[in-house]
N, C-alpha and C positions, 0 to 999 in steps of 0.2 A: 217353753221352747221345746220342740221335738227333738230326740236323741237319734239321729239318722245312723248311728252304729247299731242301736237295736232294731231300728226300721228294717236295716239291711239283714241282720241276723234272723229277724224273724220272718221275713220275705224268703230267705234262703231256706231256712228251717221248712216253712211252710210248702215250698217247691219241694224239696227233698222228701219230706213225708209223703206228699201226694205221690210221689214215683215210689216212693216203698209203699204205699198203698194199695198202688195196684198190683204189686206181687202178693202181697199179705192176703189181699182179698182172694186170691188164685190160688193159694196153698191149700191142700189138701192134708188130713192126718198122715196118709201113707207117702208123701212128699219128704217128711222131717229126716227119716233114718235111711233113706236111698244113698246107698255109697257109689259115688261116680268114678271113684278108681281104686286101684287095689291098695294104695296106699292113701288112709283116710283117717282124719281125725273126726270122732263121733261124741256121743253122750252114751253111758251105759247104765242100764237101771241096777241098783243093788240090793241086795236082800232086804235091807230097810224101806226099799221104794223109791229111793231118792234117784235122781239122774246126776251122774258127774260125769264131767268131760274130760276127754283125753287131754293131757298137759304134760309139756316139757318144759324145765327152767331154759335150756338153751334149744334154740330152734333146730330141730332135726334136719338133715340133709339126705333126702331130698324131702322138701316142705309138703307135709300131707295135704291132701285137698280135703276141706272140710265139708262136711254135710250141713244140710239146712240146720237142723238139729243144733250142731255145733256152732254155727254162724249164729242163730237166734240165742245160744245160751250166751256168747261172747258179747251179742248185743247187750243184752240184757244184764250181764256183770259189770260191763264198762260203765253203763248208764246208771245204774244203780249206786255203783261207787262216786261216779260223778256227782250225781244229787246228792249222795251223803256228805261229798266235799262243801258244795256250794250251798247248801241248806245247813251246814254245820251240825250234822247228825254223826253219831259215831259210825265210822267208815267200817264197813265191813271188808272180811278177808275174801279173796278170790274163791275159796273152797266154799264159803258160806254161801255163796250165791249157786245155787242148784236151779237147772232146766225142768220147768214146769210139767213137762209131757206134750203130745202131738196135741190135745185137745186145748189145752192151757197157753201155749207159748204163742200163739197172734194174739189173745186178748192181753197177756202180760206184756208185751211189746207196745201196745194201743195203751194200756196203762200208763206206762213209762213215758210214752209218747206226750201224753196229755201233762203228765207231773212236769215233763221237761217245758211244755209249751206255757204254763202257768208260772213256772218258776222263771223263764225267759223274761216274762212279761214286768217282773218285779226284781229283775237281778241288777245288784250295784255292779256295772261293768268297768268300773274302776277299782273294785277292790282287790287288794293281791291276793295270789292264789300260787301256790305251788304245785297246783295240779292241773294237768299230767305230767308235768315239766319240774325241772328246779325252781327255785325261786326265781323273781325276776319279771314275771308274768302276772295278768291280771284276769280278772274273770270274763271279760271280753274275749281275751284269748282262748278260755276254757269254750266258750259259746260257739266260736269259730270251728273250734277241734272238734265240737260234737257234731256239727254240722257236716264236717267233712269225714269223719269217721262213720256217720251213718249213710252219706250218701256211698262211701266205698262198700260198706254191707249191704247196703241195700242192692249194690249193681252184683254183688257175690251170690246174694239170695236169688235175684234175677236171673242170674246165667243159669245157675244150677236147679231152678224151677224150669228154665225152658228148655233145657239138656234133657231131663228127666221127662218133659211132655212131648218133645222131639224122638223119644225112645233111645236116648243115650246110653 
């Protein structure tokens, strides 16, 4: 018997991914570090070559506008950690997930998207999980959260890309 929840989650993911892919396909290396406002969060290249994001444990006021680089790092971080949880791998710390740079950011996200699609096909939707919430949720909840988070982040990247393209 087909699992209608999985079908719905997969269809929702595929639609969200198609919208995201539209913007990913139009991103150029010069778009990633464009700062759309005076108060921005971005990524910074360290002396060792790693790119690390701006971060605060308590959200600042005003909330900084992120660069595309920061949003792509953010997606890579939450998706990597989500995959660690659902695949029962050692869970990385936020500081262990670094941005791969302008040339690798889009391929990195596409790799994560493929890994998630494969994972979703075999995911035990009824298995309990405490990520990204406190206990009492299932992996089905995690899957719909991934779809929602991806949709939100795709819209952010799309808006930033269009602003830059329009001379913002």
